[in-house]
Backbone bond lengths (Angstrom), bond angles and torsions (degrees), N, CA, C in turn:
res aa  C-N    CA-C-N  psi(-1)  N-CA   C-N-CA  omega(-1)  CA-C   N-CA-C  phi
1 M - - - 1.455 - - 1.522 109.02 -
2 D 1.317 115.96 131.00 1.461 121.57 176.44 1.514 109.89 -91.61
3 I 1.313 114.71 138.18 1.466 120.68 174.60 1.522 106.75 -112.26
4 R 1.322 115.82 126.02 1.461 120.65 -179.80 1.521 109.18 -121.17
5 V 1.309 114.81 139.59 1.458 121.43 177.87 1.518 107.52 -93.38
6 Q 1.320 115.63 137.26 1.456 121.54 179.88 1.517 108.93 -129.13
7 T 1.325 115.39 150.45 1.454 120.06 178.87 1.525 110.46 -124.54
8 S 1.302 116.02 148.89 1.459 123.10 169.95 1.513 106.88 -121.22
9 C 1.318 116.86 136.50 1.457 121.68 -173.20 1.523 110.00 -111.24
10 I 1.307 116.27 122.76 1.467 121.44 177.62 1.529 107.40 -98.15
11 I 1.313 115.74 116.57 1.460 121.69 -177.35 1.525 108.00 -119.21
12 I 1.323 115.49 123.24 1.465 120.89 179.43 1.524 107.99 -120.82
13 K 1.324 115.61 125.12 1.464 121.20 177.51 1.519 107.74 -144.23
14 N 1.320 115.83 130.56 1.465 121.90 -179.22 1.534 111.22 53.55
15 N 1.318 116.44 42.47 1.467 123.84 179.53 1.526 113.17 61.90
16 C 1.328 118.17 22.01 1.464 122.82 176.52 1.527 109.09 -118.77
17 I 1.308 116.16 145.80 1.458 121.70 178.31 1.527 108.42 -104.37
18 A 1.332 116.64 127.70 1.465 121.63 179.77 1.528 109.72 -74.99
19 T 1.323 115.90 132.04 1.460 121.69 176.19 1.528 109.27 -137.44
20 I 1.322 115.07 163.63 1.456 121.00 172.62 1.524 107.57 -123.68
21 K 1.318 116.35 154.48 1.462 120.30 178.52 1.520 108.47 -109.69
22 K 1.319 116.39 124.60 1.457 121.65 178.85 1.517 109.40 -79.56
23 N 1.328 116.81 118.75 1.460 121.31 -176.75 1.525 113.25 -107.78
24 D 1.321 117.06 5.84 1.464 120.92 -179.12 1.525 109.49 -101.31
25 P 1.338 118.78 119.08 1.465 121.59 -175.39 1.528 114.57 -63.72
26 K 1.329 118.16 -13.07 1.466 118.84 -179.39 1.536 112.51 -75.48
27 Y 1.322 117.79 -12.83 1.462 121.78 179.34 1.528 111.05 -90.70
28 K 1.330 115.33 145.45 1.473 120.09 176.70 1.524 111.31 -64.23
29 T 1.317 116.03 -24.01 1.461 121.11 -178.73 1.522 111.90 -94.98
30 Y 1.327 117.18 20.81 1.470 122.22 -179.11 1.524 111.09 -53.12
31 N 1.324 115.29 132.64 1.461 123.91 175.73 1.535 112.95 66.04
32 K 1.340 115.98 22.71 1.465 120.50 178.38 1.525 109.25 -120.23
33 Y 1.320 115.21 153.79 1.457 121.17 175.55 1.517 108.57 -91.51
34 I 1.328 115.69 128.13 1.463 121.62 -178.24 1.526 109.34 -136.00
35 P 1.334 117.91 160.68 1.464 118.81 174.82 1.526 110.00 -70.26
36 P 1.339 118.03 149.31 1.454 119.39 176.66 1.524 110.27 -64.85
37 G 1.310 115.73 151.93 1.455 120.45 178.82 1.505 110.85 171.04
38 G 1.306 115.81 -175.37 1.451 120.85 -179.79 1.516 111.06 173.00
39 H 1.322 114.77 -168.20 1.454 119.92 -176.97 1.524 111.55 -75.74
40 V 1.333 114.40 148.74 1.455 122.42 177.23 1.529 107.23 -95.55
41 D 1.333 116.59 126.46 1.454 120.73 179.01 1.531 110.73 -70.72
42 T 1.327 116.22 157.92 1.463 122.00 178.20 1.525 109.43 -57.29
43 F 1.318 116.20 131.95 1.473 125.39 179.49 1.528 113.69 67.96
44 E 1.309 118.18 8.39 1.458 121.45 178.14 1.523 109.56 -88.45
45 K 1.313 117.09 139.37 1.461 120.35 174.92 1.523 108.97 -72.40
46 I 1.328 116.06 144.30 1.460 120.45 -179.28 1.530 110.80 -58.65
47 E 1.326 116.46 -39.19 1.462 120.23 179.61 1.530 111.12 -61.15
48 N 1.333 116.75 -40.68 1.465 120.42 -179.99 1.522 111.05 -69.52
49 A 1.322 117.45 -35.82 1.465 120.48 177.33 1.526 110.14 -64.51
50 C 1.303 116.52 -40.34 1.453 120.89 179.32 1.533 110.39 -63.49
51 I 1.320 116.26 -44.89 1.458 120.58 178.36 1.528 109.49 -61.11
52 R 1.322 117.36 -44.55 1.465 121.27 -179.69 1.527 110.87 -61.02
53 E 1.312 117.03 -43.46 1.455 120.54 -179.05 1.524 111.77 -66.73
54 V 1.304 116.91 -37.37 1.472 120.30 -178.05 1.523 110.93 -73.95
55 V 1.292 118.31 -36.63 1.468 122.08 -178.39 1.525 109.70 -66.97
56 T 1.329 118.61 -26.46 1.457 120.97 -177.10 1.530 113.34 -85.79
57 I 1.347 118.75 -4.30 1.463 118.77 179.51 1.503 110.94 -90.33
């Protein structure tokens, strides 16, 4: 069994929270607004993974 670490990033700017909408029906979060995030690579700091995920949106 593989264990993977995942991060969710809460971004607040001008009293607004950044979210993304999942438009792919294969995800459990389909058609819902969620915070950006994703898997953390091996030996990657969680903070760096969050930055990487946010920069790609």
